[in-house]
Phi, psi and omega in degrees: 000142180298118183294341179302328185252352187300311180302314180297315184302318181295339179264000181262155174281130174275119180281312179187171171245127175255120184228071186300338182258008178053046177291149178282165179300322178299315178298317180297320182294340182266354182283147170292149184246133175236158183238150179207182179226156166222143191223129170270110182259119174276133176237128180055031176065347182227007179233158179233158180262127170243156170261127178251130171268111181287336181282315186256357175058061173218166177234146174214167174280161174293137176164177179173196185286145167277126184278152180308131179090347177278148167281168178301314182296321180298315178298319178299310181300314182295313180300316181298317182293315182294314188270335184243338184086355184266140161282157186223162172235127182285129175267309183194144167291149179254338186131186180226157177236137173261128174248112183260112179254176180297324186250354181194165173240134180243131175253121184249117178271128179257142182226152166251127183223167176244135176291137181241125176076196180264149181289151175254184180297141178288149177243072185275151174285166178302317180299317178296322178297315181298326180279356177075033181299127175227159177273130177234119181250128183208168176298153181306313184295326177292318179299319177296317178299316180300315182289323175300321178295320178296321179296316178299322178286353181076033179281102179236094184305119179050034179059027182253011174058035183301321181295316180299314181295316180297319177301314181300316182290322175300317179293324176296316179296321178297318176299316180301312180295329179290329178290331185283000000 
């Protein structure tokens, strides 16, 4: 595992392990590990940002891979700016999810953040453009309902369980906000 994130990982809450291929612990331990983020972005204190795919009709939270040499926070800030157009202020880490695939393991760090200022132009990848990614802002309860519906429909973007992960992070954010 990349030692750059090991210290941080030990201080984070583990939300769950998703192991859709029922890999053994030995198989998982031999996988290359990649890191990413998913982010609950609060807008106007009572709404959240989702990414909607107009082509495939699904919703996910903003996020993506942490690039080599980036800190977790740098990857988070970059992904939020690219996919939502917003600058952000971090409110709280939410925990992490381990996703174990046949060829790799991805550790996804979840954050609750606040949008700062007005959004700028999106900086989407070609794949995101092809999928028709757009920003969709809605109340938290609507976002949870949309993702629960995607989970029920079996919407698993590229078999990576994105709807389930996004839903888990939204529910963690909702718990955090109810405590405040």
